[in-house]
C-alpha positions in Angstrom: 122.7 9.5 -77.6 121.0 12.5 -76.5 122.4 14.4 -79.2 120.5 17.5 -81.5 119.3 16.3 -84.6 117.8 18.5 -87.6 116.1 16.5 -90.4 114.8 18.6 -93.7 113.2 16.9 -97.2 112.8 18.6 -100.2 109.9 17.6 -102.6 110.8 18.7 -106.5 109.7 18.1 -110.0 111.8 18.9 -113.0 110.4 23.0 -113.0 110.9 24.1 -109.8 112.5 22.5 -105.6 109.8 22.7 -103.2 109.8 24.2 -99.7 111.9 21.8 -97.4 110.0 20.3 -94.2 112.0 20.5 -91.4 112.0 18.2 -88.0 114.4 19.3 -85.1 114.6 17.3 -81.8 116.6 15.2 -79.5 117.6 11.7 -79.0 116.6 10.0 -75.9 119.2 9.2 -73.1 119.9 5.7 -72.8 119.0 4.9 -68.8 120.3 1.7 -67.5 122.5 -1.0 -69.0 121.8 -1.2 -73.4 119.5 -3.3 -74.3 120.9 -6.9 -76.8 119.8 -6.0 -80.1 117.6 -7.7 -81.9 118.8 -10.9 -84.0 118.1 -10.4 -87.6 116.1 -13.1 -90.2 118.5 -15.9 -91.3 119.1 -15.2 -94.9 117.0 -17.8 -96.8 118.8 -21.2 -98.1 120.7 -21.7 -101.7 121.3 -24.0 -104.4 117.8 -25.8 -103.7 117.1 -29.0 -106.1 114.4 -30.6 -106.4 114.5 -34.6 -107.9 111.1 -36.4 -108.2 111.8 -39.2 -105.7 108.3 -41.3 -106.8 104.9 -40.9 -107.9 104.3 -38.9 -104.4 107.3 -38.0 -103.5 110.0 -35.1 -104.1 113.7 -35.2 -103.0 114.7 -31.8 -102.1 118.4 -30.8 -101.2 119.9 -27.4 -100.2 123.1 -25.5 -99.4 123.5 -22.8 -96.0 122.7 -19.4 -96.9 125.5 -17.7 -98.5 126.1 -15.0 -95.2 125.7 -16.5 -92.3 124.3 -13.9 -89.9 123.2 -15.8 -87.0 122.9 -19.6 -86.1 120.0 -21.4 -87.9 118.2 -24.7 -86.3 115.9 -25.6 -88.2 114.6 -25.1 -92.1 111.0 -25.0 -93.2 109.7 -26.1 -96.3 106.6 -24.7 -98.6 104.7 -27.0 -100.8 102.1 -26.8 -102.8 100.8 -27.6 -106.4 101.7 -25.0 -109.3 99.4 -22.0 -109.2 97.2 -22.9 -106.6 95.5 -20.1 -104.8 94.0 -22.3 -102.0 95.8 -22.1 -98.7 94.5 -25.5 -97.9 96.7 -27.3 -100.6 99.6 -25.8 -99.3 101.8 -27.7 -97.6 105.1 -27.3 -94.9 107.5 -29.5 -93.4 110.3 -29.2 -91.2 113.7 -30.4 -91.5 117.3 -29.8 -89.0 119.6 -30.8 -92.0 120.1 -29.7 -95.3 117.5 -32.1 -97.1 114.1 -33.3 -96.8 112.1 -36.0 -98.2 108.3 -34.2 -98.9 106.2 -37.3 -99.5 102.2 -37.7 -99.8 102.3 -35.7 -102.9 99.6 -36.2 -105.4 101.0 -38.6 -109.0 101.7 -36.5 -111.8 101.4 -33.2 -110.7 103.5 -30.2 -110.8 105.0 -28.4 -107.6 106.6 -25.1 -106.7 108.8 -25.3 -103.4 110.9 -22.7 -101.5 112.8 -22.9 -98.1 113.1 -20.8 -95.2 115.6 -20.9 -92.3 114.6 -20.3 -89.1 116.6 -19.1 -86.4 117.0 -18.8 -82.5 114.1 -17.0 -81.9 113.2 -15.7 -85.9 112.0 -17.1 -89.1 113.6 -15.7 -92.4 112.1 -15.2 -95.8 111.4 -18.1 -98.0 113.8 -18.8 -101.4 112.7 -18.1 -104.7 110.7 -21.1 -105.9 111.3 -24.4 -107.8 109.5 -26.9 -109.2 109.3 -30.0 -109.9 106.8 -33.1 -111.1 105.9 -36.3 -109.3 106.6 -39.3 -111.5 103.8 -41.3 -113.4 101.4 -44.1 -111.4 98.7 -46.3 -112.8 95.0 -44.8 -112.9 93.6 -44.5 -109.1 90.0 -44.3 -110.4 88.2 -45.8 -113.3 87.0 -44.2 -116.7 83.8 -41.9 -116.0 80.5 -42.2 -117.6 80.4 -45.4 -119.2 77.1 -46.1 -121.4 75.7 -48.6 -123.6 73.7 -47.9 -126.8 72.4 -50.9 -128.8 73.0 -49.8 -132.6 71.6 -52.6 -133.9 70.9 -56.2 -134.1 74.5 -57.5 -133.9 76.7 -54.0 -132.2 76.9 -51.6 -129.6 78.5 -48.0 -129.2 80.2 -47.8 -126.3 81.3 -45.0 -125.1 83.3 -43.1 -121.8 85.1 -40.4 -120.3 89.0 -40.3 -118.4 89.1 -41.4 -115.6 89.2 -38.0 -112.8 92.6 -39.4 -111.4 94.8 -40.8 -114.2 97.9 -40.1 -112.5 99.8 -39.5 -116.0 99.0 -39.7 -119.5 96.5 -42.7 -120.9 97.8 -44.3 -123.5 95.0 -47.2 -123.9 91.8 -48.0 -122.8 90.4 -51.6 -122.6 87.3 -52.8 -123.1 85.9 -56.1 -121.7 82.7 -57.8 -122.8 80.7 -61.5 -122.1 77.3 -62.7 -122.0 78.0 -64.3 -118.8 79.1 -62.2 -116.0 80.4 -65.1 -113.7 83.3 -66.7 -116.1 86.5 -65.3 -115.1 87.9 -62.1 -116.4 90.5 -63.9 -118.7 87.8 -65.7 -120.8 85.9 -62.3 -121.5 86.3 -60.7 -125.2 88.1 -57.4 -125.2 88.8 -54.6 -127.5 91.9 -51.8 -126.9 91.0 -48.2 -127.8 93.6 -45.4 -127.8 93.9 -42.9 -125.1 92.6 -40.5 -127.2 89.5 -42.2 -128.1 86.3 -42.1 -126.1 83.9 -44.4 -127.7 84.0 -47.3 -130.3 81.3 -49.6 -131.8 81.7 -52.9 -130.9 80.6 -55.3 -133.7 79.8 -59.1 -135.0 77.0 -59.4 -131.3 74.1 -62.1 -131.1 71.2 -60.5 -132.2 68.6 -60.5 -129.1 71.2 -60.8 -126.4 72.3 -59.3 -122.8 76.0 -58.3 -122.8 78.1 -57.1 -119.9 80.6 -54.3 -120.3 83.1 -52.7 -118.6 86.2 -50.6 -119.6 89.4 -49.7 -118.0 92.6 -47.3 -119.0 96.5 -47.8 -118.7 99.1 -45.1 -118.6 102.5 -46.3 -119.1 103.4 -47.4 -115.9 100.4 -49.8 -116.2 96.1 -50.5 -116.1 93.7 -49.1 -113.4 90.5 -49.8 -112.3 87.6 -50.9 -114.1 84.4 -49.3 -114.2 81.5 -51.1 -112.7 80.1 -53.5 -115.0 77.4 -52.6 -117.0 74.8 -54.4 -119.6 72.9 -53.7 -122.8 70.3 -55.8 -124.8 71.0 -56.1 -129.2 67.2 -56.1 -130.0 66.2 -58.5 -132.7 65.8 -57.8 -136.3 62.6 -55.8 -137.0 61.2 -59.2 -139.3 62.5 -61.9 -136.6 59.7 -59.8 -134.7 57.0 -59.0 -136.8 57.3 -62.5 -138.5 59.0 -64.8 -135.9 61.3 -66.1 -138.5 64.6 -65.7 -139.9 65.4 -64.9 -143.3 
């Protein structure tokens, strides 16, 4: 303190040096007692490990920073779906220990996780991110856009789209149909299709009959809900309409 200094700064390239910029000045004197230096931000945690605990939770564990430069009173965890740019999807969790259970997550979703150390009056930088996916679950919504179309007097084309929230890889679709909507579900006739199929032709139906259909999907964990019931009428053959007799 209270010393004279001279500072010179040069700019240069490969051909020649430039002229120096010079600053001269004296540092200030200290008046009274020296102020307490501000504490440095703590280093981020070390050895962060993420393990999926269920379809909606992930265990996150870590170790103390390699270098301790002050007292750490808590840790903050940042959690967001991988690749998101929507700040509203970022969640923060606080822990006073070296682990935390991240809950209320979405099933079968890839997350990016990072941890920061918090000192008494300052927070350090976040660690580098680690990634982990929650486990799959049953579909939480039914298949979308169920459509029925009579092909002829004995067959119907059934089509659909995957559910909005499959919560895993769809491995199969189940098509139920009946002529009596009030009978128990186990008495409905059913067909199954592979998870990559989005339409099927149901054959062997009775002519001039009203049929009720619904479709559900399944992951390896189990089945999800069915669509609302829809109905379709198979037509009578043209000769029945014209002549009124069966050939």
